C-alpha positions in Angstrom: 33.1 -69.8 31.9 33.4 -70.1 28.1 30.6 -72.7 28.1 28.3 -70.2 29.9 28.9 -67.6 27.2 28.2 -70.1 24.4 25.0 -71.2 26.1 23.9 -67.6 26.6 24.7 -66.8 22.9 22.7 -69.9 21.8 19.7 -68.9 24.0 19.8 -65.3 22.7 20.0 -66.6 19.1 17.0 -68.9 19.5 15.0 -66.0 21.2 15.8 -63.7 18.3 14.8 -66.3 15.8 11.5 -66.8 17.7 10.8 -63.1 17.8 11.6 -62.4 14.2 10.1 -65.6 12.7 6.5 -64.2 12.6 7.2 -61.0 10.6 9.4 -63.1 8.2 6.5 -65.6 7.7 4.0 -62.7 7.1 6.4 -61.0 4.7 7.1 -64.2 2.8 3.4 -65.0 2.5 2.7 -61.5 1.3 5.4 -61.8 -1.3 4.0 -65.1 -2.6 0.5 -63.5 -2.7 1.9 -60.5 -4.7 3.5 -62.8 -7.2 0.4 -64.9 -7.5 -1.7 -61.8 -7.9 0.5 -60.5 -10.7 0.4 -63.8 -12.5 -3.4 -64.0 -12.1 -3.9 -60.5 -13.5 -1.6 -61.2 -16.5 -3.3 -64.5 -17.3 -6.8 -62.8 -16.9 -5.7 -59.9 -19.2 -4.5 -62.4 -21.9 -7.8 -64.3 -21.7 -10.0 -61.3 -21.0 -8.9 -59.3 -24.1 -10.9 -61.7 -26.3 -13.9 -61.1 -24.1 -13.4 -57.4 -23.8 -12.7 -57.4 -20.1 -9.3 -56.0 -19.0 -8.1 -55.2 -15.5 -5.1 -52.9 -15.5 -1.8 -54.2 -14.0 -1.4 -51.3 -11.4 0.0 -51.4 -7.9 -3.4 -50.9 -6.5 -4.9 -53.9 -8.3 -1.9 -56.0 -7.4 -2.2 -55.0 -3.8 -6.0 -55.7 -3.7 -5.5 -59.2 -5.2 -2.5 -59.9 -3.0 -4.2 -58.9 0.3 -7.7 -60.1 -0.4 -7.1 -63.0 -2.8 -10.0 -64.3 -4.9 -12.6 -62.0 -3.3 -10.4 -59.0 -4.1 -10.1 -60.2 -7.7 -13.9 -60.5 -7.8 -14.2 -57.0 -6.4 -12.0 -55.6 -9.1 -14.1 -57.3 -11.7 -17.3 -55.9 -10.2 -15.7 -52.4 -10.1 -14.7 -52.8 -13.8 -18.3 -53.8 -14.6 -19.9 -51.0 -12.6 -17.7 -48.1 -13.8 -17.8 -49.1 -17.4 
C-alpha cells in the first residue's frame, strides 16, 4: 500500500512539473531578455552620447526592447529620430 502512495506522489509531482514548466520557461526567457535589453540600452547610451543620440533607460523602453528585441530597439531609435 505504501508503494502505491509513493507511485501516486511521483506521478503527481511529474504532472505538476509538466504543467508549470512552460510558465517558468517563459518567465526565465523574459527575465533574460529584460537583462539583455538593459545592457543594450546602457551600452548604446554610452556610445550614443558621443553621437548625440540617447535613449532613456525607462521601464517602457526596457519593456519594448525585452519583448520585441532588435526590432523594438530599432523602433525606439526611429521614435527618437521622429520626435526630435
